[in-house]
N, C-alpha and C positions, 0 to 999 in steps of 0.2 A: 582436512575437509574432504580430500579426494581419496581417502583410505577406503579400499573396497572396490573402487572403480578405476584404479590406476592401470590395471591390466587391460581393461576395455579401452582406455585412452591410448595406451601403447599399441593395442591392436589396430585402432583406427588410424594411428600415425603410420604404422607399418603397411597397412593396406593402401594408404595414399602413396607411400613411397614405392610400393610394388607396382603401382600403376604407371609410374614415370618411365622405367625401362621398357615396359610393354608398349607405351605410346611411342617412344623413340624408335623402337624396333619396327613397329608398324609403319611409321612415317618413312623410315629408311627403306624398307621393302617397297613401299608405295612409290618412292622416288625412283628406285632402281627399275621397277616394273614399267613406269612411264618412260624412262630412258630407253628400255628395250623395245617398247612399242614404237617410239620415235625413230629408232634405228632399223625398224623393219622386221623384228622378230615375229614369228608366227604366234597366234593366240594360244595354240596348244602348248607352246614352250613355257608360257608364264601362268598356266592354269594352277599349278601347284603353289606358285607364289601368291596368287590371288586368293586361293583357299586359306592359305596361312594368314594373309592379311585379314580376311573376314573372321578367322578364329581369334586373332589378336584383338579385333574390334569388340567381339563378344566378351573376351576375357577382361578387357579394360572396363567395359560396361558393368560386368559382374562385380569386379573389384570396387568400382565406384559405388554401386548399389549397396554392397555389403558394408563399405566404409560409412556411407551416409546413414544406414540403419543403425550401425553400432554407435556412431557419433550422436545421432538424434536421441537414441534411447539413453545414452549416457548423459546427455545434456538435460533431458527431462528428469532423470533420476537425481542429478545434481541440483536442479531447480527445486525439486521436492525436498531434498536434504537441507538445502540452505534455508528454505522457509521454515522447515521443522526446527532447525537449529536456532533460527532467530526467535521463533515462538517460545521454545523451551527456555532460551536465555531471558526473554522478556518476563516469563513466569518467575525465573530465579531472581531477576532484579526487583520484582515486587511492585506493589502500588506506590510505595514511598518514593521510588526512583522517578516516577512520571508525574508526581504531584507538582514538581517544580519545572516541568517541561511541557511544550505544546504537544497535543496529541497528533497534530498534523505531521510534524517532523517524524515521529516514530511510525505513524501509519504508512507514510510514503517510503520510509526506509524498509519497512517490512514488505511492501507490495512491489514497488518499482525501483527503489534505490536510485532516484534521479541524481544528476549531477548537482553540485552545491547550489548554483543559482536557480536551477529548476526545483530543487527541494524547497527553497524559500518561497518561490512562486506558488508551488503546489500547496504548501502549508497555509499560505495566505488565502488561497481559494477555498480550501477546506474549512478554515476558520470562518470565512465570510459566509459560506453556505450554511454551516451549522448555526451561525448567529444571525441569519437573515431576518428572522422574525423580530429579534431585538433591534437590529439596525433599522428595520421598517418602523417599529414603534417609536424610535427616537428621531425618525426623519433623516437618517444618515446613510440609507442604502444607496442612494444615487451618488453621494460623495465617495463612499467606499468603492463603488463601481468605477468611478472616474480614476481613483487612485490605482485600482487593479489594472485598469486599461493602460495607464501610463507605464506601470511596471511591466506589463506584458509586452508592450511595444519596445520598451528599453531592452527587455530580454531578447526579443527578436533581433534588434540591432547588434547587441553584443554577441549573440550566437553566430550571426553572419560574419562578424570579424574573425571569430575562431574558425569557422568553416572556410573562410578565404584562404587561410594557410593550408588546411587539409586538402581543399579542392585544387589549390595551386600545386601542392606537392604531387597530387595524383596526376595532374596534367603534365607536369615535368616528367614523371615516371612513364606515362603513356608515350610522350614524345620520344623519350630515350629508347623505349622498347621498339617503337615503330622505326625510328631512325636507325637503330642497330640492325634490325632485320632488313631494312631497305639498303643500308650500306653493304651488308654482307651479300645481298642479292646483286646489287649493281656492280660491286667489285668482282664477284664471281662471274657475272655476265661478260665483263671486259676480259677477264682471264680466259674464259672459254672461247671468246671471239679471237683471242691471240693464240689459241691452241695450247695454253698452259694448264688447262683444267678440263677434265672430261665432263660431258653434258650430264651424266648421271649424278655427279657430285653437285652440280648446280641445282638440279631438281630436288635433291635431298636438302640442300641449303634452303631452297624456297619453302619446302614443306615444314622444315624444322625451325624456320625463323621465328614463328610465333610461339611454338612449343618450348623452345630453348629459353625464351624470355618470360614464359608464363610464371615460373616461380618468383621472379622479381615483382611482377604485377600482383600476384597473390600475397607476397610478403608485405608489400605496401598496404594492401587492403587489410591484412591481418594486423599490421602494426597500428593502423588507425583504429581498428576494432578493439585491439588490446588497450589502447589509450582510453577509449570510451569505457571499456570494462573496468579499468583501474580507477577512473574517475567515479564510475557508478558504485564501486564497492567501498569507497571511502566512508560514505554514510553508514553502510552496513557494518563495516569493521569498527567504526566508532561506537556503534551500539553493542557489538559483540565484545569489544574491549572494555566496556563499562563493567566494573567490578561490583557485584551485589553488595550493598551495604549491610544487608541482613541475610544470613545464610543458615540453613538447617544444619544442626550439629552432625559431625561425622559419626559419632557414637552417641546417639540420643538415649535418654533414660528409657528403660524398658518398662513402661507403666501402662497398664490397660485401663484401670479404673482410677480416676482422679477425683478427689474430694473437691467440690466446687467452692474453694476458698481462695480468694485472691488478696495478695498483700503487696502494696507499693512501699518500698523502703528507700527513702532519701533519693527519689528519682529526679534527675535533671535531664533535659533534652532541649536542644536548639537547632533550628534549621540553618542551612548554609554552613555546615560544619560546626555548629554551636555558636555562631556569631549572632544569630537572631534567637534569643532565648524564648522558648514557649512554655516550658515547665521547669520550675526551680525548686529542688529539694522537697518534693511532694512525698508525703507518707500518709497512708490510710489503709483500711482493711475492709474487704467485702466478705461478709460472713455467709456461710451456706444458708440458702433458703430465705435470705433477707434482701431488702431493696435499699441500695445506696444511691442517692441522687447527688449529682455534681452540678452546681449552678454557678453563675457568675456573668459579668458583662461580656459582650462580644470581644473576642481576642484574648480572653483570659487563659486559654489553653485547654478548654474542655474537650474538644474533638481530638486534640493531640493525645490525650489519655487513651482514647479508643484506638488510635494508631499504634500506641505503645503496647496495649493489651493484645492486639491482633498480631503484633510483631511485624507491622509494616515498616516500623523503624525501631531501633534499639536505643535504650537510654545511654547517654554519655557518662552518666554517673548514677550510682545506685543500682537497684535490681528490682525485678517484679517476680513474685513467686505465685505459683499455682499448686496448691496442696503441698507447699514446702519446697517445690522444685523451681529452680530458676527457669524462666521461659526459654532462655538460650540453651538449656539442656534438653528441651523437648523438641521432637520433630514437628515440622509444620503441620503435617497431617493430623497428628495427635492433638496439638494445641487447638487448631481451628475446628476440629470435630467437636470440641467442648463448648464452642461459642456460636450463638446465632445473633445476627445483627439486624436491626430495623433502623435504617438510616433516614436522615432528613430528605435526601435526594435519592429516592428509590430508583434503581436502575432496572428497567424491564427490557428484555431483548425483543427484537423483531421476531414474532412468532405467535403462537396461540397462548391462551391463558394457561392451558395444561402444560405446555412446554416451559413456561416461565416458573410455574410451581415446581415442576420436576427438577429444576436446578438444585433444589435442596435434597431430593430423593429421586434419582432417575427411574427407579423401578416402582414408583408409587402407583397404586391402582386407582381407577376412577372413583371408587368409593372412598378411598383415603383423601383424594383431592376435595371431594364434596364435603367430607367431614371437617377438614381443617378450614374450608371456606365458610362453613356454617358457624364454626367457633369464632372466626374472624369477622363475622357479619358481612361476608362478601358473597355468599351463595346466591342471594336473591338478585343482585345486579348482574352477576355472571350468567345466571340462568336466563336473564332477560336479553342478553346479547344475541345478535342474529344467529350465531351458531354455538351458543353456550360456551362450554369450555374449549371448543375447537375454533373459537373466533380469533382471528389475527388482530392483535391490538396495536400494531404499528411500532416503529422504532421508539424506544424509551417509553412505550405506553402512551404515546401522545393522544390517542383517541379516547383515553379515559380521563376522568377528573382527578384532581390531586388526592381527594379522599379515597377514591376507588383504587388508585395505585397503592396508597398506603395500606389499605386493607389486604390487598394481594401480597404486599411485603410481609404483613403480619401472618397471613396464611402460610407463606413460604417458610417463615421462621418456626411456626408450629409444626410444619411437616419435617423440618430438620430435627426437632425434639432434642436440642442440646441442653445440658444442665445449666449453662451460664447464658444469660440473655443481656444484650446491650441494646438500649434504646437511645439512639443518637439524634436528639431533636426530632423525635418521631411525630410530634404534634405541631411543629412550628410552621409547616407549610399547608395546613388544612384550615378550612373555614370553620366558623362557629357551629354551623349546622351539622357538619360531619364530626366535630370534635367529640361530642358525647358518644356517638356510635363507635368511633375508633378507640376512645378511652375505655369503653366497655370491653372491646376486643383485646386491648392491651392488658386489662386486668385479668382476663382469662388466660392470656399468654404467660403472665408472670406467676401464676399459681404453681407452687412447688419448685420454682426456679430461683437461682441466685441472679439478681438483676442489678445492672448498673444503668442508671438513667442519666443521660446528659440533657439538660433542659435550660432554655432561656426563659420560657414562660413558667413562672414560679407556681402558679396555681395547679400546674400539671404534676407537681411533685409533693403535693400536700399529704399524700398517703405513704410516702417513703418512710422506712424505719429510721434512717439517718440521712443527714444532708451535709455535704462539705461545700464550702464556698471558696471558689478560686478567684483571685484577683492578681493580674499581671504574672500569672504562672505559679503563684504560691497559694497554699492553703491558709486562708486567713480566719476561717471559722469552721466549726464542726459540731454537730449535735442533732437532736431530734427537731422536727419542725416547730414544736411548741417552745423548746429551749431557745431556738434561734430567734423566733419572733418576739420573745420576751426581752431580748437584748435590744432595747430601743435605739441605742447608738451603734449597733453592729451593722456590718455590711449587708447581711441578709435582710434585716429590717428596713434598711435604706432602699435596697432594690425592690422590696415588696411595696413600699410606699410609693416609689416612683412609678411602678407598673400600675398600681391602683389609680394614681392620678392620671396616667395616660389613658386608662380605660374609661375614666370618668369624662375625659375631654374628647374621647373618640379617636385618640391617636393609636395607630397600629391595628384598628379594627377595619380590615379591608374586606368588603363583601366579595364573594366569588360566585360566579355563575356555575353551578353544578347541580346535579340532581341524583337521586338514588340510582336511577338506571342510566345515568350518563346523559351527555348533551348531544353528541354527534351520532353515536351508534344506533339508537333506535330508528332513525330515519334513513340509515345507510343499508341498502339491500345487499351489498356485497362487502367483503373484507378488503383491506388494502391489497394492491396488486403485488405479486412477487416480481422479481426482475424478469423471469421467463414469461410470465403472463403479460407484463407490460410490453415486452418485445412483440409477442404474438398479437396483442391487441392493436399495436401501432405499426404492424408490419406493412410496408409499402411495396407496391409493384416495382420490379427492378427498373423498368423504364422511367418511372417517376423519380426513383432514387438517383439515376444518372442525370436527369434534368436538374434536380435540386443541387447535386454536386457541382454541376457546371455553373449554376446560378450563383453559387457561393463566390466564384472567382470573377464575377462580372465586373466589379470595380477595377480589376487589374487585367482587362481584356488584352491590352497590348503585350503584357508579360506572358499571358496564356498563349497568345498567338505566336510569340517567339518560341515558347517551349514546344508547341506543336510543329513549328517549322524547323527548329533546330534538330529535333529528333530524327525526322526523315533525311534531313541534309547530312547529318552525321552518319546515318546508315548508308546513304548513297556514296559518301566519301569513302567509307570502308569497303563497299563493293567495288568502287572505282579503283581503289588501291589494289585489291585482289586481281581485278581485270588487267590493270597495267602491268602487274607483276607477271601474269600469265603471258601477256603479249610480249613482254621483254624476253621471256624464255623462248617463245616461238620465234621471235626475231633473231635470237642467237642461233636457233636450230637451222634457219634458212640463211644464216650469215648476212643479214641485212643491217643497215645502219641503226645504231642504238641511241644516238644523241638525243633525239626528241623525247624518247620514252624515258631515258634517264632523267632528263629535266622535269618531265611530267611527274615521275616518281618523287623527285626531290621537292616538288611543290605540294603534292598530295599529302606527304607525311606530316608536315607541320599544320597544313590545313585541317586534316582529320583530328589532330590533337587539339587545335584551337576550337573547332566545333564541339568536340567532346567536353572541353573545359567550359565553354559558354553554356552548353546544354545543362551540365551539372550545376553550374553556378546559378543560373536563372531559375531552374526548376526548384532548387533548394531555397532560394530566396522567396519564391512564390509559396512554397510549402510552409516555411516558418512564419512568413507574414500571415498566411491563412490560419496557422495554429494560434497565433496571438489574437487575431480578430474573432476566431470561433469561440475562444474562451470568454472574450469580452461579450460577445453576442449572447452566449448561453447564460452568463450571469445576468445580463439585462433582461432576458426572457424570464428567468426565475424570479426576479425582483417583484414584478406585479403579481406573480402567482403565489408567492409565499404569504402566509404559512399554510394555507389550505392544501396546496399542491404537495407540499412536503409531507403532509400527513400520510399520503398514499405512496410515498416513495422512501426507500431507505437512503440514508446519506451515502452509503457505499455505492449505490447505483448511480447517484448523481455525480459523485467524485469520479466514477469510472467514465461517465460521459464527458466530464470536464477535462480529465487528465489522460484517460486510456483510449476511449473511442475517438476522441479528437486527434490523438497522435496516429491512429490507424488511418484517418483521412489524410493526415500529413504525409504518411508513407505512400498513400495512393497517388497523391500529386507529385511526390518526389521521385517515385520509382516507376509508376505505371503511367508514363507521360504521353505515350502515343503508341498506336498499334504498329507503327513501323519500327519501333525500337526492339 
């Protein structure tokens, strides 16, 4: 993973190491210069030494600047590489890998790679936000909010137990560093007073005390940072270590033009490694230019046939042929260029109508877009949108009706112009009013194409050339519509009779509120906000932001007061420690009694460490408590706003607010605790 940047990593390390002897040399010279001043040497005698010290200061600063630039550039490059690597691996894993997994886990692994407990918490928040409209409809949004609140507070408590060890270790390390420096200074002062050590050496010890122990302090910080990094990368490597179940062949068949003829030969497939059988010993043929319909009850395995044809999954037995070639011998690009899909759940991206259509053909001209929309009976409603083809339609096209989304999906398939067409329950989610319009568009789309129709509504496949009937993953009947309906005791005839009875009784006829030109958009003067526009629109003055940040922690005013008090106290203790050290050296120089100042030094060292520990502990406790409460508060704010508010916001922006922006506030309270620090 670090190939190509290892040289820069080594350079950053070498620059950091080069700064150490420079700093030690500078401090040694500084101590010697101070000793010469104390002993009465003229200023002219040490000018050269002072110039050299200034040069070493500039050299150290230059080395640190170059090291930081190299390190930050390398870190940014590695971040870009890791995300690109994860994205490419996700593409290789394919859609089949994520069908059995929550999208929240994968999304957070790709974006932030939280630790295990935080991954679970973040995935639950993402699931809840995406399903907030459903939770509200069933009256369960408050109950889910209470469950998330309990989990968030539990996560806060468990996090603080982990931090207790880390902060305790840091406090012990700081105490050891301070005690070591103080011990060296005190023992050196006693030896100078006894005439066993020159004053210049004591001054060098005083100046080097902190610098000598700096690597230990940095090592502890880096150790804890590395522990967090290791924990954070577990989820990422779990994703990277996942082996794609379906892979493009290393040496694919070199075929440019394929005859659109598909044949399933004794194909069997089951999910969960074959334990849950979805398709069993299926054999049928899809002939060029003909329409084959696959029907059957829910759970019969109809959509699994589409996944097999698209090679989202591979059969565990049997094979699928395209123009006589096993699909496993064809490259992904070649195979999927031959197939256009119109699915039941049409996915439209957050963007304009034109952007969504150009998914099929990125270089399509406006004239081509209008032509396919006219064929798909979509041009009229698109033209009536506030900005026509440049109208932003929201995430998943939520600002359009189901029929409008489906017509855009048909237009997108027309734009791809593939020889094989797959209609996967393309009419199941539209109302009766739109069904005739979409059916007409689908008929135009099917002209001259080899078509596989997956349908639950049997009336929608009456025009198919042949029909196969699936039941429990097996082909139980096959024939023309007339042949199948004539078999009065057959499965197809039984399904047809049941659906006819349901339609007579009104079962399954669910009226939908939709209109040709949409419901929401005609009255909307502006398209949904982008993330940038939302920030600009809601930008608050800095003074108001500060007041609101402080208002967030009002319930824990005592803890905030302690944080603001402990910060200056710790800073004063550090200053006092330096002053006492300087006074101790001065007392040595005038040969005065050292007892009081040695005891003062002995008291200040542990006091400074304790104040630092308390400051870190309480500030982190406040920060993580606030993090939990903010997530709870934001969810409860979204609850009454959904679903109308979500129409104008992308899920990613909301997740960023819940998981990313909230953590930035946590960092503010944890690290920027007082002006005195």
